[in-house]
Phi, psi and omega in degrees: 000326178295309177307320183288319171301318173297316188290325178296317179294329176292323175293318177294327181293318181293320178300315185285328176291322173301311190292324184281329172295316176296321176297315179298320182289321177293332182251015183299137180292131172258350180175191186212134172260132174233161177196154177276062185148188176282147173215171183249140165229113189060041175068013177248144179280134185229145177230133172098285178199166187200138179282151181246146161236174187302131180084009184287139173251133179242123185237126188261155179257244174277337182260150176275172179221158170252140174237123178262102184274153178299331178281007177099348176289151182232128181231128166263145182234111182293160178308140176076028182234162181225133177223161169241129190252131174230169186303316180259001187196161174230139179265125179266112181262334183198141174084217193232130171237161175226126186260131175235092188203147164250005181264175179275077179235147176224160179251135176249122176227113186058233179263010182260155178231115189242127181217170175280148184251001183194185182276156178050047183260139179242117179240138176239135190236137178223135172264111184274332182202173176306336178228027176223131182230132183247141176224121180246136178254104181284331183203122181084160177280150183239147181234134180237131183222170179270184183292341174269001175093006178287116192296115185266312178199155175242109189256114182291160178294138180086009180245163176217145179229145169259130189236132166255090193269015177298332185289322178087174190298345188280340185290174184292165163253133178221106189230158176236135170175188183266136180271134175224149172275128182215131177051035178077004178240160181271130189229136176239140178253113183293141187283336186275299193261358175061029179267126172268134181219149175276135183246129175227139179166160182300127178093349181293330181295325174300338196259002175317132182093349186253154169272129186227163166244120186247152170229138187197196182224139178295146174259144177297149185096163169254161182281161173261004182272140179295134178077008174253125189253347185213163186234143173231128169277115189275126179271312177213154177210163171212149181282142180231169176074175183270161174305129180085025181283339182255048172297166183298325176296312168312307183295316183302313186298325186279326184298318186291348175122009180290155171235153188283128183291132175073018177278165183208159183200170177219111175237128178060025182081006175259131177268130188229137171216149186286160176241140188301143185232127172233115176062043175080359176239150178286149169307130189298314186297320184289310190273353181071028177089011195288321182267007190279127185296337181296339189298328182248034175298139176078014185270358183257058188282150165256129180305125179246328178221160179234163177226000000 
């Protein structure tokens, strides 16, 4: 009886130890949120600062908040916004968020995934309506994909794009750019999204060197051309622009990451259009205040209380 009782105590001690260890691991802090004022963490009012665990919901009121992740990522949450924080991503559910990171961290907004495409990148993301997401690359290049990893846009520093992801991945591709031959294949770099794609179809070979608008469907698999991630089977195309529009100078400007003023495209079922830019900042009326400095006023808080 004594031996059985002793064994039972040992088993109970081990089970308790494992339970405590598991609980500690599952609630380990992944970062901290701070603000110069009140904000909500998982629907509870907090003032000053709060530790974060996987799945924490942070909602701001009149003051913005800063989220510093343990992995080095820095997320600013504008006033009147709501985010859900995870160790490797932040889900923007409402308002405006800003990612300042050189680490592999991303912002999710609807079905879109926004991440840095270089070092020292600052990307600002706004949910403008139930079906519209605006993304500004304030510093460094920004990459936008859908939930399946399909490349939707490469945004150069100082540029902004508006996305309507309602159509979904099954939709067509409709892009405009100059056809060029690269590694033995025909490639088009879209003027709006700066996404390079290999294009296949009857008649496209004869259009190399010309600016065209193509409509087609994405093909499964990736291109073998360096720097090209997708293939489009062209169903129709038409020439656009003036003769000589595809000079080497113009092609070089597109390849360098420029976006066409007033351009639009459809990639992977997501409608994309440019946002007017003046001096590297979005026009206030057009972008609804996304680039306004006041959006993040009061975000440099020093922690006064903890939770």
